All heavy atoms as TSV, in Angstrom:
chain	resi	resn	atom	element	x	y	z
A	1	MET	N	N	2.365	-5.756	-10.513
A	1	MET	CA	C	1.283	-4.831	-10.260
A	1	MET	C	C	1.383	-4.334	-8.823
A	1	MET	O	O	1.678	-5.091	-7.913
A	1	MET	CB	C	-0.052	-5.525	-10.487
A	1	MET	CG	C	-1.232	-4.615	-10.216
A	1	MET	SD	S	-2.834	-5.369	-10.507
A	1	MET	CE	C	-2.843	-5.421	-12.272
A	2	ASN	N	N	1.146	-3.048	-8.640
A	2	ASN	CA	C	1.160	-2.456	-7.311
A	2	ASN	C	C	-0.214	-2.606	-6.658
A	2	ASN	O	O	-1.231	-2.408	-7.314
A	2	ASN	CB	C	1.520	-0.972	-7.385
A	2	ASN	CG	C	2.926	-0.768	-7.876
A	2	ASN	OD1	O	3.799	-1.600	-7.668
A	2	ASN	ND2	N	3.168	0.340	-8.535
A	3	TYR	N	N	-0.187	-2.917	-5.384
A	3	TYR	CA	C	-1.432	-3.097	-4.654
A	3	TYR	C	C	-1.535	-2.098	-3.521
A	3	TYR	O	O	-0.536	-1.662	-2.959
A	3	TYR	CB	C	-1.529	-4.515	-4.091
A	3	TYR	CG	C	-1.784	-5.548	-5.146
A	3	TYR	CD1	C	-0.738	-6.273	-5.681
A	3	TYR	CD2	C	-3.070	-5.773	-5.605
A	3	TYR	CE1	C	-0.970	-7.224	-6.667
A	3	TYR	CE2	C	-3.307	-6.721	-6.591
A	3	TYR	CZ	C	-2.260	-7.439	-7.121
A	3	TYR	OH	O	-2.492	-8.373	-8.090
A	4	THR	N	N	-2.764	-1.784	-3.197
A	4	THR	CA	C	-3.095	-0.954	-2.050
A	4	THR	C	C	-3.801	-1.856	-1.062
A	4	THR	O	O	-4.535	-2.761	-1.446
A	4	THR	CB	C	-4.039	0.192	-2.486
A	4	THR	OG1	O	-3.343	1.014	-3.406
A	4	THR	CG2	C	-4.487	1.016	-1.311
A	5	ASN	N	N	-3.585	-1.618	0.207
A	5	ASN	CA	C	-4.252	-2.374	1.252
A	5	ASN	C	C	-5.065	-1.405	2.099
A	5	ASN	O	O	-4.579	-0.329	2.440
A	5	ASN	CB	C	-3.214	-3.069	2.138
A	5	ASN	CG	C	-2.372	-4.041	1.347
A	5	ASN	OD1	O	-2.766	-5.156	1.108
A	5	ASN	ND2	N	-1.210	-3.591	0.901
A	6	LEU	N	N	-6.291	-1.782	2.416
A	6	LEU	CA	C	-7.138	-0.954	3.259
A	6	LEU	C	C	-7.556	-1.719	4.492
A	6	LEU	O	O	-7.834	-2.920	4.429
A	6	LEU	CB	C	-8.404	-0.519	2.506
A	6	LEU	CG	C	-8.259	0.406	1.319
A	6	LEU	CD1	C	-9.634	0.718	0.730
A	6	LEU	CD2	C	-7.563	1.692	1.704
A	7	GLN	N	N	-7.604	-1.008	5.601
A	7	GLN	CA	C	-8.118	-1.549	6.851
A	7	GLN	C	C	-9.292	-0.660	7.238
A	7	GLN	O	O	-9.133	0.554	7.413
A	7	GLN	CB	C	-7.026	-1.531	7.917
A	7	GLN	CG	C	-7.394	-2.288	9.166
A	7	GLN	CD	C	-6.207	-2.367	10.113
A	7	GLN	OE1	O	-5.618	-1.356	10.437
A	7	GLN	NE2	N	-5.874	-3.561	10.531
A	8	LEU	N	N	-10.476	-1.243	7.347
A	8	LEU	CA	C	-11.704	-0.492	7.558
A	8	LEU	C	C	-12.345	-0.849	8.898
A	8	LEU	O	O	-12.211	-1.984	9.362
A	8	LEU	CB	C	-12.696	-0.791	6.435
A	8	LEU	CG	C	-12.218	-0.481	5.022
A	8	LEU	CD1	C	-11.630	-1.714	4.369
A	8	LEU	CD2	C	-13.333	0.060	4.190
A	9	ASP	N	N	-13.060	0.115	9.471
A	9	ASP	CA	C	-13.802	-0.182	10.696
A	9	ASP	C	C	-15.100	-0.908	10.331
A	9	ASP	O	O	-15.407	-1.116	9.149
A	9	ASP	CB	C	-14.050	1.092	11.516
A	9	ASP	CG	C	-14.941	2.102	10.826
A	9	ASP	OD1	O	-15.655	1.752	9.859
A	9	ASP	OD2	O	-14.940	3.262	11.268
A	10	GLU	N	N	-15.880	-1.288	11.332
A	10	GLU	CA	C	-17.088	-2.085	11.110
A	10	GLU	C	C	-18.100	-1.379	10.204
A	10	GLU	O	O	-18.724	-2.004	9.359
A	10	GLU	CB	C	-17.743	-2.447	12.449
A	10	GLU	CG	C	-16.941	-3.425	13.273
A	10	GLU	CD	C	-16.746	-4.765	12.582
A	10	GLU	OE1	O	-17.693	-5.284	11.954
A	10	GLU	OE2	O	-15.627	-5.299	12.642
A	11	THR	N	N	-18.264	-0.074	10.376
A	11	THR	CA	C	-19.216	0.669	9.558
A	11	THR	C	C	-18.797	0.660	8.094
A	11	THR	O	O	-19.610	0.387	7.208
A	11	THR	CB	C	-19.343	2.125	10.061
A	11	THR	OG1	O	-19.712	2.110	11.440
A	11	THR	CG2	C	-20.369	2.898	9.266
A	12	ALA	N	N	-17.532	0.954	7.833
A	12	ALA	CA	C	-17.031	0.949	6.461
A	12	ALA	C	C	-17.106	-0.453	5.860
A	12	ALA	O	O	-17.426	-0.616	4.679
A	12	ALA	CB	C	-15.604	1.481	6.410
A	13	LEU	N	N	-16.821	-1.462	6.666
A	13	LEU	CA	C	-16.911	-2.844	6.186
A	13	LEU	C	C	-18.327	-3.171	5.736
A	13	LEU	O	O	-18.523	-3.805	4.696
A	13	LEU	CB	C	-16.481	-3.826	7.284
A	13	LEU	CG	C	-15.000	-3.917	7.578
A	13	LEU	CD1	C	-14.758	-4.739	8.840
A	13	LEU	CD2	C	-14.251	-4.522	6.409
A	14	SER	N	N	-19.319	-2.729	6.508
A	14	SER	CA	C	-20.704	-3.041	6.147
A	14	SER	C	C	-21.129	-2.298	4.887
A	14	SER	O	O	-21.898	-2.833	4.085
A	14	SER	CB	C	-21.649	-2.739	7.306
A	14	SER	OG	O	-21.708	-1.355	7.571
A	15	ILE	N	N	-20.631	-1.094	4.669
A	15	ILE	CA	C	-20.966	-0.323	3.471
A	15	ILE	C	C	-20.356	-0.966	2.224
A	15	ILE	O	O	-20.998	-1.053	1.180
A	15	ILE	CB	C	-20.496	1.140	3.610
A	15	ILE	CG1	C	-21.314	1.856	4.691
A	15	ILE	CG2	C	-20.590	1.880	2.278
A	15	ILE	CD1	C	-20.788	3.227	5.063
A	16	ALA	N	N	-19.125	-1.429	2.338
A	16	ALA	CA	C	-18.393	-1.934	1.173
A	16	ALA	C	C	-18.335	-3.461	1.102
A	16	ALA	O	O	-17.565	-4.010	0.335
A	16	ALA	CB	C	-16.973	-1.366	1.185
A	17	GLU	N	N	-19.179	-4.143	1.864
A	17	GLU	CA	C	-19.060	-5.596	1.962
A	17	GLU	C	C	-19.179	-6.330	0.637
A	17	GLU	O	O	-18.531	-7.353	0.437
A	17	GLU	CB	C	-20.042	-6.156	2.991
A	17	GLU	CG	C	-21.486	-6.075	2.608
A	17	GLU	CD	C	-22.392	-6.595	3.709
A	17	GLU	OE1	O	-22.001	-7.540	4.417
A	17	GLU	OE2	O	-23.483	-6.036	3.861
A	18	ASP	N	N	-19.988	-5.835	-0.297
A	18	ASP	CA	C	-20.119	-6.522	-1.589
A	18	ASP	C	C	-18.796	-6.526	-2.355
A	18	ASP	O	O	-18.422	-7.530	-2.942
A	18	ASP	CB	C	-21.204	-5.877	-2.446
A	18	ASP	CG	C	-22.601	-6.183	-1.914
A	18	ASP	OD1	O	-22.754	-7.123	-1.116
A	18	ASP	OD2	O	-23.537	-5.461	-2.298
A	19	ILE	N	N	-18.102	-5.395	-2.346
A	19	ILE	CA	C	-16.803	-5.306	-3.031
A	19	ILE	C	C	-15.752	-6.107	-2.270
A	19	ILE	O	O	-14.969	-6.842	-2.866
A	19	ILE	CB	C	-16.350	-3.835	-3.158
A	19	ILE	CG1	C	-17.323	-3.050	-4.042
A	19	ILE	CG2	C	-14.930	-3.756	-3.727
A	19	ILE	CD1	C	-17.069	-1.558	-4.070
A	20	LEU	N	N	-15.755	-5.990	-0.957
A	20	LEU	CA	C	-14.726	-6.631	-0.131
A	20	LEU	C	C	-14.825	-8.151	-0.135
A	20	LEU	O	O	-13.813	-8.831	0.046
A	20	LEU	CB	C	-14.810	-6.112	1.309
A	20	LEU	CG	C	-14.532	-4.622	1.479
A	20	LEU	CD1	C	-14.835	-4.199	2.914
A	20	LEU	CD2	C	-13.108	-4.279	1.106
A	21	SER	N	N	-16.005	-8.680	-0.355
A	21	SER	CA	C	-16.180	-10.142	-0.328
A	21	SER	C	C	-15.359	-10.846	-1.404
A	21	SER	O	O	-15.052	-12.029	-1.273
A	21	SER	CB	C	-17.653	-10.501	-0.471
A	21	SER	OG	O	-18.134	-10.135	-1.746
A	22	GLU	N	N	-14.968	-10.112	-2.431
A	22	GLU	CA	C	-14.185	-10.682	-3.534
A	22	GLU	C	C	-12.674	-10.555	-3.335
A	22	GLU	O	O	-11.903	-11.038	-4.146
A	22	GLU	CB	C	-14.565	-9.973	-4.842
A	22	GLU	CG	C	-16.032	-10.031	-5.181
A	22	GLU	CD	C	-16.493	-11.437	-5.543
A	22	GLU	OE1	O	-15.718	-12.151	-6.209
A	22	GLU	OE2	O	-17.609	-11.803	-5.151
A	23	LEU	N	N	-12.255	-9.893	-2.262
A	23	LEU	CA	C	-10.837	-9.560	-2.083
A	23	LEU	C	C	-10.135	-10.443	-1.068
A	23	LEU	O	O	-10.746	-10.980	-0.149
A	23	LEU	CB	C	-10.706	-8.102	-1.633
A	23	LEU	CG	C	-11.305	-7.048	-2.554
A	23	LEU	CD1	C	-11.173	-5.674	-1.928
A	23	LEU	CD2	C	-10.637	-7.085	-3.920
A	24	GLU	N	N	-8.832	-10.534	-1.230
A	24	GLU	CA	C	-7.965	-11.235	-0.285
A	24	GLU	C	C	-7.834	-10.382	0.977
A	24	GLU	O	O	-7.638	-9.169	0.906
A	24	GLU	CB	C	-6.597	-11.428	-0.928
A	24	GLU	CG	C	-5.566	-12.077	-0.057
A	24	GLU	CD	C	-4.209	-12.151	-0.751
A	24	GLU	OE1	O	-4.153	-12.248	-1.991
A	24	GLU	OE2	O	-3.213	-12.099	-0.024
A	25	CYS	N	N	-7.954	-11.017	2.139
A	25	CYS	CA	C	-7.836	-10.301	3.413
A	25	CYS	C	C	-6.822	-11.014	4.299
A	25	CYS	O	O	-6.879	-12.224	4.478
A	25	CYS	CB	C	-9.183	-10.230	4.114
A	25	CYS	SG	S	-9.139	-9.303	5.669
A	26	ASP	N	N	-5.885	-10.239	4.853
A	26	ASP	CA	C	-4.859	-10.775	5.734
A	26	ASP	C	C	-4.807	-9.915	6.988
A	26	ASP	O	O	-4.424	-8.747	6.925
A	26	ASP	CB	C	-3.511	-10.784	5.021
A	26	ASP	CG	C	-2.405	-11.404	5.852
A	26	ASP	OD1	O	-2.699	-12.225	6.750
A	26	ASP	OD2	O	-1.228	-11.069	5.614
A	27	ASN	N	N	-5.227	-10.470	8.115
A	27	ASN	CA	C	-5.229	-9.763	9.404
A	27	ASN	C	C	-5.960	-8.425	9.334
A	27	ASN	O	O	-5.506	-7.421	9.881
A	27	ASN	CB	C	-3.803	-9.547	9.918
A	27	ASN	CG	C	-3.149	-10.837	10.352
A	27	ASN	OD1	O	-3.818	-11.732	10.876
A	27	ASN	ND2	N	-1.858	-10.950	10.128
A	28	GLY	N	N	-7.099	-8.395	8.644
A	28	GLY	CA	C	-7.901	-7.181	8.562
A	28	GLY	C	C	-7.511	-6.216	7.458
A	28	GLY	O	O	-8.129	-5.175	7.286
A	29	TRP	N	N	-6.482	-6.540	6.697
A	29	TRP	CA	C	-6.036	-5.704	5.575
A	29	TRP	C	C	-6.546	-6.311	4.277
A	29	TRP	O	O	-6.221	-7.451	3.948
A	29	TRP	CB	C	-4.511	-5.623	5.529
A	29	TRP	CG	C	-3.925	-4.811	6.621
A	29	TRP	CD1	C	-3.471	-5.272	7.824
A	29	TRP	CD2	C	-3.709	-3.399	6.618
A	29	TRP	NE1	N	-2.997	-4.239	8.565
A	29	TRP	CE2	C	-3.126	-3.060	7.856
A	29	TRP	CE3	C	-3.960	-2.387	5.695
A	29	TRP	CZ2	C	-2.795	-1.755	8.183
A	29	TRP	CZ3	C	-3.626	-1.086	6.023
A	29	TRP	CH2	C	-3.045	-0.788	7.259
A	30	PHE	N	N	-7.332	-5.534	3.516
A	30	PHE	CA	C	-7.856	-5.976	2.241
A	30	PHE	C	C	-6.932	-5.511	1.125
A	30	PHE	O	O	-6.660	-4.324	0.997
A	30	PHE	CB	C	-9.272	-5.426	2.018
A	30	PHE	CG	C	-10.287	-6.053	2.909
A	30	PHE	CD1	C	-10.572	-5.524	4.150
A	30	PHE	CD2	C	-10.955	-7.203	2.508
A	30	PHE	CE1	C	-11.500	-6.101	4.988
A	30	PHE	CE2	C	-11.894	-7.801	3.336
A	30	PHE	CZ	C	-12.169	-7.248	4.577
A	31	LYS	N	N	-6.459	-6.458	0.322
A	31	LYS	CA	C	-5.510	-6.172	-0.759
A	31	LYS	C	C	-6.282	-5.936	-2.055
A	31	LYS	O	O	-7.149	-6.743	-2.422
A	31	LYS	CB	C	-4.563	-7.356	-0.929
A	31	LYS	CG	C	-3.460	-7.145	-1.918
A	31	LYS	CD	C	-2.527	-8.356	-1.904
A	31	LYS	CE	C	-1.318	-8.137	-2.777
A	31	LYS	NZ	N	-0.378	-9.249	-2.662
A	32	MET	N	N	-5.965	-4.815	-2.755
A	32	MET	CA	C	-6.713	-4.452	-3.957
A	32	MET	C	C	-5.895	-3.552	-4.865
A	32	MET	O	O	-4.878	-3.009	-4.460
A	32	MET	CB	C	-7.997	-3.727	-3.556
A	32	MET	CG	C	-7.746	-2.385	-2.868
A	32	MET	SD	S	-9.166	-1.753	-1.978
A	32	MET	CE	C	-9.254	-2.872	-0.591
A	33	THR	N	N	-6.392	-3.380	-6.075
A	33	THR	CA	C	-5.792	-2.427	-6.999
A	33	THR	C	C	-6.286	-1.024	-6.640
A	33	THR	O	O	-7.266	-0.866	-5.902
A	33	THR	CB	C	-6.202	-2.740	-8.452
A	33	THR	OG1	O	-7.616	-2.610	-8.570
A	33	THR	CG2	C	-5.741	-4.128	-8.875
A	34	ALA	N	N	-5.627	-0.021	-7.180
A	34	ALA	CA	C	-6.024	1.368	-6.927
A	34	ALA	C	C	-7.439	1.635	-7.448
A	34	ALA	O	O	-8.186	2.412	-6.859
A	34	ALA	CB	C	-5.032	2.323	-7.565
A	35	ARG	N	N	-7.821	0.994	-8.524
A	35	ARG	CA	C	-9.154	1.171	-9.090
A	35	ARG	C	C	-10.236	0.716	-8.115
A	35	ARG	O	O	-11.239	1.396	-7.924
A	35	ARG	CB	C	-9.270	0.403	-10.419
A	35	ARG	CG	C	-10.598	0.596	-11.124
A	35	ARG	CD	C	-10.595	-0.164	-12.456
A	35	ARG	NE	N	-11.672	-1.091	-12.662
A	35	ARG	CZ	C	-12.029	-2.168	-11.981
A	35	ARG	NH1	N	-11.371	-2.531	-10.959
A	35	ARG	NH2	N	-13.031	-2.916	-12.303
A	36	ILE	N	N	-10.037	-0.414	-7.474
A	36	ILE	CA	C	-11.007	-0.913	-6.504
A	36	ILE	C	C	-11.017	-0.012	-5.262
A	36	ILE	O	O	-12.080	0.275	-4.711
A	36	ILE	CB	C	-10.726	-2.379	-6.133
A	36	ILE	CG1	C	-10.950	-3.262	-7.365
A	36	ILE	CG2	C	-11.612	-2.837	-4.982
A	36	ILE	CD1	C	-10.534	-4.703	-7.191
A	37	ALA	N	N	-9.850	0.451	-4.842
A	37	ALA	CA	C	-9.778	1.368	-3.697
A	37	ALA	C	C	-10.569	2.641	-3.990
A	37	ALA	O	O	-11.270	3.168	-3.112
A	37	ALA	CB	C	-8.330	1.697	-3.367
A	38	ALA	N	N	-10.491	3.136	-5.209
A	38	ALA	CA	C	-11.243	4.326	-5.600
A	38	ALA	C	C	-12.750	4.051	-5.584
A	38	ALA	O	O	-13.535	4.916	-5.187
A	38	ALA	CB	C	-10.801	4.796	-6.979
A	39	GLN	N	N	-13.149	2.859	-5.989
A	39	GLN	CA	C	-14.564	2.484	-5.943
A	39	GLN	C	C	-15.066	2.466	-4.500
A	39	GLN	O	O	-16.159	2.943	-4.212
A	39	GLN	CB	C	-14.791	1.114	-6.573
A	39	GLN	CG	C	-14.637	1.088	-8.064
A	39	GLN	CD	C	-14.765	-0.329	-8.621
A	39	GLN	OE1	O	-14.456	-1.312	-7.937
A	39	GLN	NE2	N	-15.216	-0.426	-9.855
A	40	ILE	N	N	-14.260	1.929	-3.604
A	40	ILE	CA	C	-14.634	1.887	-2.191
A	40	ILE	C	C	-14.707	3.297	-1.625
A	40	ILE	O	O	-15.644	3.644	-0.904
A	40	ILE	CB	C	-13.661	0.995	-1.384
A	40	ILE	CG1	C	-13.838	-0.464	-1.802
A	40	ILE	CG2	C	-13.862	1.169	0.117
A	40	ILE	CD1	C	-12.813	-1.419	-1.252
A	41	ASP	N	N	-13.749	4.141	-1.974
A	41	ASP	CA	C	-13.746	5.535	-1.540
A	41	ASP	C	C	-15.042	6.229	-1.971
A	41	ASP	O	O	-15.700	6.885	-1.162
A	41	ASP	CB	C	-12.530	6.251	-2.115
A	41	ASP	CG	C	-12.474	7.714	-1.727
A	41	ASP	OD1	O	-12.351	8.014	-0.521
A	41	ASP	OD2	O	-12.557	8.573	-2.637
A	42	SER	N	N	-15.429	6.069	-3.212
A	42	SER	CA	C	-16.660	6.680	-3.726
A	42	SER	C	C	-17.883	6.148	-2.999
A	42	SER	O	O	-18.790	6.909	-2.640
A	42	SER	CB	C	-16.813	6.410	-5.223
A	42	SER	OG	O	-15.824	7.071	-5.946
A	43	LEU	N	N	-17.920	4.850	-2.772
A	43	LEU	CA	C	-19.040	4.227	-2.084
A	43	LEU	C	C	-19.180	4.759	-0.656
A	43	LEU	O	O	-20.290	5.060	-0.202
A	43	LEU	CB	C	-18.849	2.707	-2.079
A	43	LEU	CG	C	-19.999	1.850	-1.575
A	43	LEU	CD1	C	-21.238	2.063	-2.424
A	43	LEU	CD2	C	-19.587	0.387	-1.598
A	44	LEU	N	N	-18.056	4.897	0.036
A	44	LEU	CA	C	-18.094	5.427	1.408
A	44	LEU	C	C	-18.610	6.865	1.413
A	44	LEU	O	O	-19.442	7.232	2.251
A	44	LEU	CB	C	-16.710	5.348	2.050
A	44	LEU	CG	C	-16.162	3.939	2.304
A	44	LEU	CD1	C	-14.747	4.008	2.845
A	44	LEU	CD2	C	-17.062	3.149	3.237
A	45	LYS	N	N	-18.132	7.676	0.480
A	45	LYS	CA	C	-18.595	9.067	0.392
A	45	LYS	C	C	-20.077	9.148	0.060
A	45	LYS	O	O	-20.805	9.937	0.661
A	45	LYS	CB	C	-17.770	9.821	-0.651
A	45	LYS	CG	C	-16.351	10.097	-0.198
A	45	LYS	CD	C	-15.548	10.773	-1.288
A	45	LYS	CE	C	-14.115	11.029	-0.833
A	45	LYS	NZ	N	-13.283	11.588	-1.913
A	46	GLU	N	N	-20.542	8.346	-0.888
A	46	GLU	CA	C	-21.952	8.337	-1.292
A	46	GLU	C	C	-22.874	7.960	-0.136
A	46	GLU	O	O	-24.009	8.416	-0.074
A	46	GLU	CB	C	-22.176	7.350	-2.436
A	46	GLU	CG	C	-21.617	7.781	-3.756
A	46	GLU	CD	C	-21.669	6.667	-4.803
A	46	GLU	OE1	O	-22.264	5.598	-4.552
A	46	GLU	OE2	O	-21.080	6.881	-5.882
A	47	ASN	N	N	-22.375	7.120	0.761
A	47	ASN	CA	C	-23.184	6.652	1.886
A	47	ASN	C	C	-23.009	7.504	3.138
A	47	ASN	O	O	-23.492	7.133	4.206
A	47	ASN	CB	C	-22.863	5.184	2.186
A	47	ASN	CG	C	-23.515	4.266	1.187
A	47	ASN	OD1	O	-24.678	3.920	1.339
A	47	ASN	ND2	N	-22.800	3.897	0.135
A	48	GLY	N	N	-22.295	8.617	3.022
A	48	GLY	CA	C	-22.132	9.523	4.157
A	48	GLY	C	C	-21.318	8.951	5.301
A	48	GLY	O	O	-21.510	9.326	6.455
A	49	TYR	N	N	-20.405	8.056	4.976
A	49	TYR	CA	C	-19.557	7.432	5.994
A	49	TYR	C	C	-18.739	8.487	6.746
A	49	TYR	O	O	-18.166	9.388	6.144
A	49	TYR	CB	C	-18.618	6.413	5.336
A	49	TYR	CG	C	-17.532	5.896	6.232
A	49	TYR	CD1	C	-17.829	5.048	7.292
A	49	TYR	CD2	C	-16.206	6.260	6.045
A	49	TYR	CE1	C	-16.834	4.570	8.122
A	49	TYR	CE2	C	-15.199	5.788	6.860
A	49	TYR	CZ	C	-15.525	4.940	7.907
A	49	TYR	OH	O	-14.527	4.477	8.730
A	50	THR	N	N	-18.708	8.348	8.064
A	50	THR	CA	C	-17.864	9.183	8.912
A	50	THR	C	C	-16.965	8.246	9.709
A	50	THR	O	O	-17.463	7.391	10.445
A	50	THR	CB	C	-18.710	10.026	9.882
A	50	THR	OG1	O	-19.614	10.835	9.127
A	50	THR	CG2	C	-17.840	10.917	10.729
A	51	GLY	N	N	-15.672	8.394	9.532
A	51	GLY	CA	C	-14.726	7.537	10.228
A	51	GLY	C	C	-13.357	7.627	9.591
A	51	GLY	O	O	-13.066	8.559	8.843
A	52	THR	N	N	-12.534	6.629	9.889
A	52	THR	CA	C	-11.158	6.608	9.400
A	52	THR	C	C	-10.848	5.257	8.770
A	52	THR	O	O	-11.169	4.218	9.327
A	52	THR	CB	C	-10.170	6.865	10.555
A	52	THR	OG1	O	-10.479	8.128	11.142
A	52	THR	CG2	C	-8.731	6.878	10.074
A	53	VAL	N	N	-10.229	5.308	7.599
A	53	VAL	CA	C	-9.764	4.125	6.900
A	53	VAL	C	C	-8.238	4.218	6.835
A	53	VAL	O	O	-7.688	5.281	6.571
A	53	VAL	CB	C	-10.352	4.053	5.464
A	53	VAL	CG1	C	-9.712	2.947	4.660
A	53	VAL	CG2	C	-11.857	3.875	5.534
A	54	VAL	N	N	-7.561	3.129	7.110
A	54	VAL	CA	C	-6.100	3.116	7.037
A	54	VAL	C	C	-5.701	2.510	5.694
A	54	VAL	O	O	-6.212	1.469	5.287
A	54	VAL	CB	C	-5.483	2.317	8.202
A	54	VAL	CG1	C	-3.963	2.337	8.116
A	54	VAL	CG2	C	-5.951	2.869	9.538
A	55	TRP	N	N	-4.794	3.199	5.017
A	55	TRP	CA	C	-4.337	2.837	3.681
A	55	TRP	C	C	-2.853	2.495	3.753
A	55	TRP	O	O	-2.092	3.164	4.438
A	55	TRP	CB	C	-4.590	4.047	2.779
A	55	TRP	CG	C	-3.934	4.041	1.447
A	55	TRP	CD1	C	-4.408	3.453	0.320
A	55	TRP	CD2	C	-2.713	4.689	1.079
A	55	TRP	NE1	N	-3.548	3.687	-0.723
A	55	TRP	CE2	C	-2.498	4.446	-0.289
A	55	TRP	CE3	C	-1.777	5.439	1.772
A	55	TRP	CZ2	C	-1.385	4.927	-0.965
A	55	TRP	CZ3	C	-0.671	5.917	1.094
A	55	TRP	CH2	C	-0.499	5.661	-0.256
A	56	PHE	N	N	-2.448	1.442	3.044
A	56	PHE	CA	C	-1.045	1.046	2.996
A	56	PHE	C	C	-0.683	0.680	1.569
A	56	PHE	O	O	-1.398	-0.069	0.911
A	56	PHE	CB	C	-0.777	-0.148	3.916
A	56	PHE	CG	C	0.648	-0.619	3.885
A	56	PHE	CD1	C	1.641	0.077	4.555
A	56	PHE	CD2	C	1.000	-1.744	3.167
A	56	PHE	CE1	C	2.969	-0.343	4.509
A	56	PHE	CE2	C	2.318	-2.177	3.121
A	56	PHE	CZ	C	3.292	-1.473	3.793
A	57	SER	N	N	0.427	1.206	1.079
A	57	SER	CA	C	0.903	0.919	-0.270
A	57	SER	C	C	2.034	-0.099	-0.206
A	57	SER	O	O	3.051	0.140	0.441
A	57	SER	CB	C	1.401	2.205	-0.935
A	57	SER	OG	O	2.085	1.903	-2.127
A	58	ASP	N	N	1.865	-1.225	-0.894
A	58	ASP	CA	C	2.917	-2.249	-0.971
A	58	ASP	C	C	4.156	-1.717	-1.684
A	58	ASP	O	O	5.281	-2.030	-1.314
A	58	ASP	CB	C	2.423	-3.480	-1.732
A	58	ASP	CG	C	1.547	-4.377	-0.897
A	58	ASP	OD1	O	1.481	-4.195	0.333
A	58	ASP	OD2	O	0.914	-5.286	-1.479
A	59	ALA	N	N	3.956	-0.928	-2.724
A	59	ALA	CA	C	5.070	-0.446	-3.545
A	59	ALA	C	C	5.932	0.574	-2.813
A	59	ALA	O	O	7.151	0.551	-2.908
A	59	ALA	CB	C	4.541	0.159	-4.839
A	60	ASP	N	N	5.275	1.489	-2.085
A	60	ASP	CA	C	5.998	2.584	-1.434
A	60	ASP	C	C	6.239	2.376	0.055
A	60	ASP	O	O	6.947	3.162	0.675
A	60	ASP	CB	C	5.222	3.896	-1.615
A	60	ASP	CG	C	4.961	4.208	-3.069
A	60	ASP	OD1	O	5.833	3.923	-3.905
A	60	ASP	OD2	O	3.870	4.731	-3.370
A	61	LEU	N	N	5.605	1.346	0.608
A	61	LEU	CA	C	5.675	1.075	2.048
A	61	LEU	C	C	5.253	2.301	2.864
A	61	LEU	O	O	5.863	2.645	3.864
A	61	LEU	CB	C	7.076	0.601	2.448
A	61	LEU	CG	C	7.564	-0.662	1.740
A	61	LEU	CD1	C	8.985	-0.990	2.148
A	61	LEU	CD2	C	6.645	-1.843	2.021
A	62	ILE	N	N	4.182	2.948	2.408
A	62	ILE	CA	C	3.649	4.136	3.077
A	62	ILE	C	C	2.295	3.781	3.671
A	62	ILE	O	O	1.448	3.167	3.011
A	62	ILE	CB	C	3.489	5.299	2.085
A	62	ILE	CG1	C	4.855	5.718	1.543
A	62	ILE	CG2	C	2.771	6.477	2.727
A	62	ILE	CD1	C	4.775	6.730	0.417
A	63	GLU	N	N	2.095	4.172	4.922
A	63	GLU	CA	C	0.818	3.999	5.584
A	63	GLU	C	C	0.232	5.373	5.874
A	63	GLU	O	O	0.954	6.291	6.274
A	63	GLU	CB	C	0.989	3.212	6.881
A	63	GLU	CG	C	-0.321	2.879	7.575
A	63	GLU	CD	C	-0.132	1.997	8.775
A	63	GLU	OE1	O	0.576	0.980	8.672
A	63	GLU	OE2	O	-0.685	2.339	9.835
A	64	HIS	N	N	-1.072	5.515	5.649
A	64	HIS	CA	C	-1.715	6.818	5.808
A	64	HIS	C	C	-3.164	6.596	6.257
A	64	HIS	O	O	-3.788	5.612	5.858
A	64	HIS	CB	C	-1.696	7.573	4.465
A	64	HIS	CG	C	-2.282	8.933	4.511
A	64	HIS	ND1	N	-1.689	9.976	5.162
A	64	HIS	CD2	C	-3.425	9.414	3.984
A	64	HIS	CE1	C	-2.431	11.047	5.026
A	64	HIS	NE2	N	-3.505	10.725	4.308
A	65	GLN	N	N	-3.665	7.510	7.087
A	65	GLN	CA	C	-5.067	7.451	7.494
A	65	GLN	C	C	-5.890	8.394	6.643
A	65	GLN	O	O	-5.462	9.532	6.390
A	65	GLN	CB	C	-5.222	7.829	8.962
A	65	GLN	CG	C	-4.653	6.805	9.907
A	65	GLN	CD	C	-4.934	7.147	11.353
A	65	GLN	OE1	O	-5.251	8.269	11.696
A	65	GLN	NE2	N	-4.821	6.156	12.215
A	66	ILE	N	N	-7.043	7.945	6.219
A	66	ILE	CA	C	-7.973	8.773	5.465
A	66	ILE	C	C	-9.186	9.031	6.359
A	66	ILE	O	O	-9.870	8.095	6.763
A	66	ILE	CB	C	-8.432	8.047	4.161
A	66	ILE	CG1	C	-7.223	7.647	3.323
A	66	ILE	CG2	C	-9.385	8.930	3.377
A	66	ILE	CD1	C	-7.555	6.681	2.215
A	67	ASP	N	N	-9.408	10.290	6.682
A	67	ASP	CA	C	-10.555	10.665	7.524
A	67	ASP	C	C	-11.710	11.117	6.640
A	67	ASP	O	O	-11.530	11.933	5.741
A	67	ASP	CB	C	-10.169	11.792	8.482
A	67	ASP	CG	C	-9.112	11.356	9.493
A	67	ASP	OD1	O	-9.254	10.234	10.021
A	67	ASP	OD2	O	-8.174	12.119	9.739
A	68	TYR	N	N	-12.875	10.580	6.906
A	68	TYR	CA	C	-14.086	10.941	6.163
A	68	TYR	C	C	-14.983	11.755	7.057
A	68	TYR	O	O	-15.030	11.615	8.223
A	68	TYR	CB	C	-14.839	9.700	5.703
A	68	TYR	CG	C	-14.128	8.936	4.624
A	68	TYR	CD1	C	-13.172	7.973	4.947
A	68	TYR	CD2	C	-14.412	9.155	3.292
A	68	TYR	CE1	C	-12.513	7.265	3.949
A	68	TYR	CE2	C	-13.766	8.448	2.283
A	68	TYR	CZ	C	-12.825	7.505	2.634
A	68	TYR	OH	O	-12.180	6.800	1.647
């Protein structure tokens, strides 16, 4: 299974803390499936989050910033 990793700032962490509490975290990177990443994305948008989340794909070894 391919995993996505997200690194969130303090504001994003507080918005998504219920989802993140169930996930594996390594040095600030939360490991999850694409479905969970999409849930977090929706939650951040619904809450009017303004900031940057860093995304990393294990399968493609691609890192990208998502600006909200």
